KOLKOL-556657 format. One line per field, with one value per residue (C-alpha): residue number from 1; x, y, z. Coordinates in Angstrom, 1 decimal. Example, Ala and Ser with C-alpha at 12.3 -4.5 7.8 and 13.67 -1.06 7.14 Angstrom:
<kepas>
seq = 1/2 .
px = 12.3/13.7 .
py = -4.5/-1.1 .
pz = 7.8/7.1 .
</kepas>
This chain:
<kepas>
seq = 1/2/3/4/5/6/7/8/9/10/11/12/13/14/15/16/17/18/19/20/21/22/23/24/25/26/27/28/29/30/31/32/33/34/35/36/37/38/39/40/41/42/43/44/45/46/47/48/49/50/51/52/53/54/55/56/57/58/59/60/61/62/63/64/65/66/67/68/69/70/71/72/73/74/75/76/77/78/79/80/81/82/83/84/85/86/87/88/89/90/91/92/93/94/95/96/97/98/99/100/101/102/103/104/105/106/107/108/109/110/111/112/113/114/115/116/117/118/119/120/121/122/123/124/125/126/127/128/129/130/131/132/133/134/135/136/137/138/139/140/141/142/143/144/145/146/147/148/149/150/151/152/153/154/155/156/157/158/159/160/161/162/163/164/165/166/167/168/169/170/171/172/173/174/175/176/177/178/179/180/181/182/183/184/185/186/187/188/189/190/191/192/193/194/195/196/197/198/199/200/201/202/203/204/205/206/207/208/209/210/211/212/213/214/215/216/217/218/219/220/221/222/223/224/225/226/227/228/229/230/231/232/233/234/235/236/237/238/239/240/241/242/243/244/245/246/247/248/249/250 .
px = 48.6/46.0/43.0/39.6/38.9/41.7/40.4/38.7/42.0/43.9/43.3/46.0/48.6/52.1/53.3/57.0/58.9/61.0/64.0/61.9/61.7/58.4/56.1/53.0/49.8/46.8/43.9/41.0/40.2/38.6/36.6/35.7/32.2/31.4/32.9/32.7/36.1/38.9/41.4/43.2/44.2/45.3/48.5/48.8/52.2/54.0/54.4/52.0/50.3/48.6/48.9/47.1/48.7/46.9/48.6/47.2/45.9/47.4/50.9/50.7/52.3/52.0/55.3/54.7/52.6/53.7/52.6/55.4/55.3/57.6/59.0/60.6/59.0/59.6/57.3/54.5/55.2/55.4/52.1/49.4/47.9/44.3/41.8/39.7/37.7/34.5/34.9/34.9/37.5/36.7/37.3/40.4/41.9/41.3/42.8/45.9/46.4/46.0/48.5/51.0/50.8/51.0/47.5/44.7/42.1/38.6/36.4/34.4/36.1/34.4/35.5/34.6/35.3/36.5/38.8/37.9/36.4/32.8/31.1/30.3/26.6/26.2/23.9/26.0/28.8/32.1/33.8/37.6/40.2/44.0/45.4/48.9/51.1/54.2/57.3/60.6/64.1/67.4/69.9/73.4/73.6/77.1/80.2/82.2/85.6/88.1/91.7/94.5/97.5/100.3/100.3/102.9/102.6/105.0/104.5/106.1/106.3/107.9/110.0/111.6/115.4/117.9/121.4/124.3/126.4/129.5/129.0/132.0/131.2/133.5/133.2/135.2/137.2/135.1/135.2/133.1/135.6/138.8/140.1/139.5/141.2/144.4/144.6/146.5/150.0/150.7/151.5/151.0/149.7/146.6/143.7/140.1/137.9/134.1/132.2/128.9/125.9/122.8/119.6/118.9/115.7/115.9/113.1/111.8/108.6/106.3/103.2/100.0/96.4/94.1/90.9/88.8/87.0/84.5/81.8/78.2/74.9/71.6/68.2/66.2/62.6/61.4/58.2/58.2/55.2/54.8/52.5/51.2/48.1/45.7/42.8/39.3/36.3/33.1/29.6/26.9/23.3/21.5/17.9/14.7/12.5/9.6/11.5/12.1/9.7/8.3/8.5/12.3/13.0/15.5 .
py = -3.2/-3.0/-5.3/-3.8/-5.5/-3.5/-0.1/0.5/-0.2/2.5/5.6/6.0/3.7/5.1/6.0/6.0/6.9/4.7/5.2/4.2/7.8/8.5/10.8/10.9/8.9/8.1/10.6/10.0/7.7/9.3/7.5/8.4/9.9/7.9/4.5/4.7/3.1/4.4/6.5/8.9/9.0/12.0/11.8/14.0/15.7/18.7/19.6/17.6/16.4/19.7/19.5/17.0/15.9/13.7/10.6/8.0/4.9/2.7/3.8/2.5/-0.9/-2.6/-3.5/-4.8/-2.3/0.5/1.7/2.4/5.0/4.5/8.1/10.5/12.4/15.7/14.7/14.3/17.5/19.4/18.1/20.8/22.3/21.1/22.2/19.1/20.6/20.4/16.7/17.0/18.0/20.8/20.1/22.4/20.8/17.3/18.2/19.6/16.4/14.2/16.3/16.3/12.5/12.2/10.6/11.3/13.5/12.1/14.4/13.6/12.5/12.5/11.1/7.7/6.2/9.6/9.6/6.5/4.2/5.2/4.6/7.7/6.7/6.4/9.0/9.2/11.8/10.5/12.5/12.2/13.4/13.3/11.1/11.2/8.2/8.3/6.4/6.1/6.2/5.2/8.0/8.2/10.6/10.1/8.0/6.3/4.6/3.0/4.4/2.8/5.0/4.6/6.6/6.6/6.9/6.7/3.7/3.4/0.0/-0.6/-3.8/-5.2/-5.8/-7.4/-6.1/-7.8/-5.8/-6.9/-7.5/-8.0/-10.6/-11.1/-14.0/-14.8/-18.1/-20.7/-24.4/-24.8/-23.0/-23.5/-26.4/-24.3/-21.3/-23.2/-25.2/-22.5/-21.1/-18.9/-15.7/-15.1/-12.6/-13.5/-12.0/-13.1/-11.5/-11.5/-10.5/-8.7/-8.9/-6.9/-7.3/-4.7/-4.3/-5.5/-4.0/-5.7/-5.1/-7.4/-6.7/-8.5/-8.2/-6.6/-5.7/-6.2/-3.1/-3.1/-0.8/-1.8/0.0/-0.1/1.1/3.6/4.4/8.0/9.7/12.4/14.5/15.1/17.9/18.4/20.0/17.7/18.6/17.2/17.4/18.6/18.0/20.5/20.1/22.9/21.7/23.7/22.8/22.2/19.5/17.4/14.6/15.3/11.6/11.7/14.8/14.2 .
pz = -22.5/-19.7/-20.0/-19.7/-16.4/-14.8/-15.7/-12.4/-10.5/-12.3/-10.2/-7.6/-9.3/-9.8/-13.3/-14.2/-17.3/-19.5/-17.1/-14.1/-12.7/-11.0/-12.9/-10.7/-9.9/-12.1/-11.4/-13.8/-16.8/-19.9/-22.6/-26.1/-26.4/-29.5/-28.7/-24.9/-24.8/-22.5/-24.4/-21.9/-18.3/-16.2/-14.2/-11.1/-11.4/-10.0/-6.3/-4.2/-7.4/-8.0/-11.8/-14.1/-17.4/-20.0/-21.4/-23.8/-22.1/-24.8/-23.9/-20.4/-19.7/-16.3/-14.5/-11.0/-9.2/-11.5/-14.9/-17.4/-20.2/-23.2/-23.1/-20.7/-17.7/-19.5/-22.4/-19.9/-18.1/-21.4/-22.7/-23.5/-20.3/-20.2/-17.5/-16.9/-14.0/-16.1/-16.5/-20.3/-22.9/-25.4/-29.1/-29.1/-26.0/-27.3/-30.7/-29.0/-27.0/-30.1/-32.1/-29.3/-29.1/-32.9/-33.2/-35.6/-34.0/-33.2/-31.3/-28.1/-24.9/-21.5/-18.1/-16.9/-13.5/-12.1/-9.2/-7.3/-10.0/-10.0/-13.4/-15.4/-15.6/-11.9/-10.4/-7.2/-6.6/-5.3/-2.6/-2.4/0.0/0.3/3.0/4.4/3.6/5.8/4.8/6.5/5.1/6.8/6.7/8.2/11.2/12.5/12.4/15.2/15.1/17.4/17.4/19.4/20.5/23.0/26.3/29.0/32.8/35.7/37.9/41.4/43.1/46.5/46.5/49.7/49.2/51.5/52.3/54.1/56.6/58.6/62.3/64.7/67.3/70.3/72.6/75.7/76.1/77.7/78.3/75.2/72.8/74.7/72.5/69.3/70.8/71.8/68.5/66.6/66.9/69.9/68.0/64.3/61.8/59.6/57.7/57.3/54.6/54.4/51.3/51.8/49.3/48.8/46.6/43.9/41.9/38.3/36.1/33.0/31.0/29.2/27.0/28.1/26.8/29.4/27.6/24.4/23.0/20.1/18.6/18.4/17.8/19.6/18.4/20.3/19.4/19.4/18.4/15.7/14.7/10.9/9.8/6.3/4.7/2.9/0.7/1.2/-1.1/0.4/-1.0/-0.3/-1.1/-3.0/-3.2/-3.1/-0.1/-2.4/-4.3/-1.2/-0.5/3.0/3.7/3.2/5.3/8.1 .
</kepas>
């Protein structure tokens, strides 16, 4: 239940059904003509809150910042269509609402604290207007992934290699080598063999890590313009000049 001290704070609060689905926002609070006690509230429903549906005040239960109704959203939407533009329910309209809610009918309901919480017996008129409330939601706009695959390429490396070749050296008999020259037999047959060598490239491969790659995100701030139509109440004066106190003319 809502305590009496919280009645003025009702307009603008969100109403949800028993499943937590949003129905709309509180518009006006209506009181019984005879008891002057709050009995009904209007809930702005439909596209842009253009439709008002009546619900019993006794059915509203606070839950956090929201007000919860013990039935479905469809029950509120299917309630009898009542035009509350005059600020007062007709007998027939009031009876339809009571019957739809399963209550005993008691005539006489008028608005109290309309719109912004002004008392019904206040001699001032309240002007209201719609204001844009812009929220933001986070939505996925793309996906990125890393995929590793094997590619091949031809690599050419120039490697210096050494090769041995046979060179025939002839030297004359001199005093320096005369003893070695005459140390052998005078005439004989013999062979002397020399093995030549060369370097050849030997290619091996090894796998080594060369780089680390990861995916990260960064936030960029952009400006977007949102356009919407809002309604504003205008208050016009319709006063005969003779009724205006000259001392109060502006």
